[in-house]
C-alpha positions as CSV (number, residue, x, y, z in Angstrom):
1,M,13.0,-17.5,-19.9
2,R,9.5,-15.7,-19.0
3,K,9.8,-12.5,-18.1
4,T,7.5,-11.0,-15.4
5,R,5.3,-8.6,-17.4
6,I,4.7,-5.3,-15.3
7,L,2.1,-2.5,-16.4
8,I,3.1,0.7,-14.4
9,V,0.4,3.4,-13.5
10,D,1.4,6.9,-12.0
11,D,-0.2,10.1,-13.4
12,H,3.6,11.7,-13.6
13,D,5.4,11.1,-16.5
14,V,8.8,11.5,-14.7
15,V,7.7,8.5,-12.2
16,R,6.8,6.5,-15.0
17,S,9.9,7.2,-16.9
18,G,12.1,6.4,-13.9
19,L,10.5,3.1,-13.1
20,K,10.2,1.9,-16.7
21,A,14.4,2.3,-16.6
22,L,14.7,1.0,-13.4
23,L,12.9,-2.1,-14.7
24,R,14.7,-2.4,-17.7
25,T,18.2,-3.0,-15.8
26,S,16.8,-6.6,-15.4
27,E,16.3,-9.1,-17.8
28,E,14.1,-10.7,-15.7
29,Y,11.2,-7.8,-16.6
30,A,9.2,-6.2,-19.6
31,V,7.0,-3.5,-19.0
32,V,4.2,-4.0,-21.1
33,G,2.4,-1.0,-20.3
34,E,2.0,2.6,-18.9
35,A,-1.0,4.3,-17.0
36,A,-1.7,7.7,-16.2
37,D,-4.7,7.2,-14.0
38,G,-6.9,4.4,-12.8
39,E,-9.3,4.0,-15.4
40,E,-6.7,4.0,-17.9
41,A,-5.3,1.1,-15.6
42,L,-8.2,-0.8,-15.9
43,R,-8.6,-1.0,-19.6
44,L,-4.6,-2.0,-20.1
45,V,-5.0,-5.0,-17.3
46,D,-8.1,-6.3,-19.2
47,E,-6.1,-6.0,-22.5
48,L,-2.7,-6.9,-21.7
49,T,-3.8,-9.4,-18.4
50,P,0.3,-8.3,-16.9
51,D,1.5,-10.0,-14.3
52,I,2.3,-7.2,-11.6
53,V,1.1,-3.6,-11.5
54,L,3.1,-1.1,-10.1
55,T,1.0,1.9,-8.8
56,D,0.5,5.1,-7.1
57,I,-2.3,5.6,-4.7
58,S,-3.3,9.4,-5.8
59,M,-4.4,9.9,-9.3
60,P,-7.2,11.6,-11.5
61,R,-10.6,9.4,-12.6
62,L,-9.9,6.4,-10.3
63,D,-7.7,6.2,-7.6
64,G,-4.9,3.7,-6.6
65,I,-7.6,1.9,-3.9
66,G,-10.3,1.8,-6.2
67,A,-8.3,0.8,-9.2
68,T,-6.8,-1.6,-6.9
69,R,-9.7,-3.3,-5.9
70,L,-11.5,-3.3,-9.3
71,I,-8.4,-5.0,-10.5
72,T,-7.9,-7.5,-7.9
73,Q,-11.3,-8.7,-8.8
74,R,-11.4,-9.3,-12.6
75,H,-8.1,-10.5,-12.4
76,P,-7.2,-12.3,-9.1
77,Q,-3.8,-13.8,-10.6
78,V,-2.9,-10.2,-11.1
79,K,-0.4,-8.9,-8.3
80,V,-0.4,-5.3,-7.1
81,I,2.0,-3.4,-5.6
82,V,1.2,-0.1,-4.0
83,L,4.3,2.8,-4.6
84,T,3.4,5.8,-3.1
85,V,4.6,8.9,-0.8
86,Y,2.0,8.3,2.1
87,E,3.7,6.3,4.8
88,D,0.0,6.3,6.4
89,E,-1.5,3.4,8.5
90,E,-4.9,4.2,7.1
91,Y,-4.0,4.2,3.8
92,V,-2.1,0.7,4.1
93,Y,-5.0,-1.2,5.4
94,Q,-7.4,0.4,3.0
95,I,-5.0,-0.9,0.1
96,L,-4.6,-4.2,1.6
97,R,-8.5,-4.3,2.2
98,A,-8.7,-3.8,-1.6
99,G,-6.1,-6.8,-2.6
100,A,-2.7,-5.2,-2.9
101,S,0.1,-7.7,-2.6
102,G,2.9,-4.7,-1.8
103,Y,2.9,-1.6,-0.2
104,L,6.2,0.2,-1.1
105,L,7.3,4.1,-0.5
106,K,8.8,6.1,-3.4
107,N,12.2,6.6,-1.4
108,A,12.0,2.4,-2.0
109,S,15.8,1.4,-3.5
110,K,16.4,-0.9,-6.6
111,V,17.1,-3.8,-4.5
112,Q,13.6,-3.5,-1.9
113,I,11.7,-2.9,-5.7
114,F,13.5,-5.8,-7.2
115,E,12.7,-7.7,-3.9
116,A,9.1,-6.8,-3.5
117,I,8.2,-7.8,-7.0
118,E,10.2,-11.1,-6.3
119,A,8.1,-11.7,-2.8
120,V,4.6,-11.0,-4.5
121,M,5.4,-13.5,-7.6
122,S,5.9,-16.2,-4.9
123,G,2.4,-15.6,-3.4
124,E,3.9,-13.4,-0.3
125,R,3.3,-9.8,0.7
126,F,6.1,-7.2,0.5
127,F,6.1,-4.1,2.8
128,S,8.6,-0.9,3.1
129,P,10.3,-1.8,6.5
130,G,9.1,1.4,7.5
131,I,6.1,0.1,6.7
132,S,6.1,-2.9,8.3
133,R,6.7,-0.8,11.9
134,L,3.4,1.3,11.1
135,I,1.7,-2.6,11.2
136,V,3.5,-3.3,13.9
137,D,2.4,-0.2,16.1
138,G,-1.1,-0.5,14.9
139,F,-1.5,-4.3,16.4
140,L,1.0,-2.9,19.5
141,K,-2.1,0.0,19.6
142,R,-5.0,-2.4,19.8
143,A,-3.3,-4.8,21.4
144,A,-2.8,-2.8,24.3
145,V,-6.6,-3.1,26.0
146,Q,-6.1,-6.9,25.5
147,E,-3.3,-7.9,27.7
148,T,-3.0,-10.3,29.8
149,A,-1.6,-10.8,33.1
150,E,0.8,-13.6,31.9
151,P,3.4,-12.8,29.7
152,P,3.1,-14.2,26.1
153,T,5.7,-17.3,25.3
154,P,7.5,-18.4,22.2
155,T,7.0,-22.2,23.3
156,G,4.9,-24.8,20.7
157,T,5.3,-22.8,18.0
158,G,6.8,-25.9,16.3
159,L,9.4,-23.5,14.9
160,T,13.3,-24.0,14.9
161,K,15.6,-21.7,16.8
162,R,16.9,-20.4,13.2
163,E,13.2,-20.0,11.8
164,L,12.6,-18.0,15.2
165,E,15.2,-15.7,14.4
166,V,14.0,-14.9,11.1
167,L,10.4,-14.5,12.5
168,R,11.8,-12.4,15.1
169,F,13.6,-9.5,12.4
170,I,10.7,-10.2,10.4
171,A,8.8,-8.5,12.4
172,L,10.6,-5.8,13.1
173,G,10.6,-4.8,9.6
174,L,14.0,-6.4,8.3
175,T,13.8,-7.3,4.3
176,N,15.3,-11.0,3.6
177,R,18.2,-9.7,2.3
178,E,18.7,-7.6,5.2
179,I,17.9,-10.8,7.4
180,A,20.3,-12.9,5.5
181,E,23.3,-10.1,6.2
182,K,22.1,-10.4,9.8
183,L,22.5,-13.9,10.0
184,F,25.2,-14.6,7.7
185,L,22.9,-16.5,5.3
186,S,22.1,-16.6,1.7
187,F,19.2,-14.7,0.7
188,R,17.8,-18.2,-1.0
189,T,17.7,-19.6,2.9
190,V,15.6,-17.0,4.6
191,N,13.3,-17.4,1.3
192,T,13.2,-20.7,2.5
193,H,13.1,-20.0,6.0
194,R,10.3,-17.7,5.4
195,A,8.5,-20.2,3.3
196,N,8.7,-22.9,5.7
197,I,7.8,-20.4,9.1
198,M,4.1,-19.9,6.8
199,Q,3.6,-23.3,6.1
200,K,3.8,-24.1,10.1
201,L,2.1,-21.2,11.7
202,D,-0.5,-21.4,8.4
203,I,0.3,-17.9,8.0
204,H,0.4,-16.4,4.3
205,D,1.3,-12.9,4.6
206,T,3.4,-10.2,6.6
207,A,1.3,-8.5,8.5
208,G,-0.1,-12.1,10.4
209,L,3.3,-12.9,10.6
210,V,4.1,-9.8,12.7
211,R,1.1,-10.2,14.7
212,H,2.2,-13.8,15.8
213,A,5.5,-13.0,16.8
214,I,4.1,-10.2,19.0
215,A,1.1,-12.3,20.7
216,T,3.4,-15.3,20.9
217,G,6.4,-12.8,22.5
218,V,8.7,-14.1,19.9
219,V,9.3,-10.1,19.5
220,D,8.9,-7.8,22.5
221,M,8.8,-4.5,20.5
222,K,8.9,-2.4,24.0
223,N,12.4,-4.3,24.8
224,E,13.7,-3.5,21.1
225,E,12.8,0.0,21.2
226,K,15.2,0.1,24.8
227,K,18.0,-1.4,22.8
228,E,17.4,1.2,19.7
229,K,17.8,4.2,22.5
């Protein structure tokens, strides 16, 4: 079995050591190198061509955003996942524009980190639940000035009832594993539904699915907020 080859980039030794120990608990992953800044990361990516780069944003010499941009330009096949303490909408959009495939907070669980790696290796994007909510909130702010008199409707999406349920939970920021628990489905089945949704809608990233779900009325964030209260 070919292992997923991972490069860890962080300017803190303890973070790199912790991630390396975590990843080594799975036989599916191989840590092929470590870097303490963006410039060293670029050199190692050129040398090692890993499958995944796990990187922080704030680093000396070259930060994670600049490093991500150069890595994805030089090596489009290499997937970058940001692992950071910054829960900030502007950072999210900057790193996505730079070409990252995932955005995780450093309080992410082992399960979320492994899910992120699996997702981006499958060609998807992955966000921590809190980051997904930031994306939704940002979209709602921009959409507020474009509201029409007629409410949106989910009809005509071409999705099955189950796919609409999965799409709704995606828009609410749930991970595939959390959706599986909510709908009493297997993790693999939810992955299949997600892939079918993306194919039917011709949308291939989580942010796009969130925007579609809100725009078509699959999810009404105002009502969801009321439910939470």
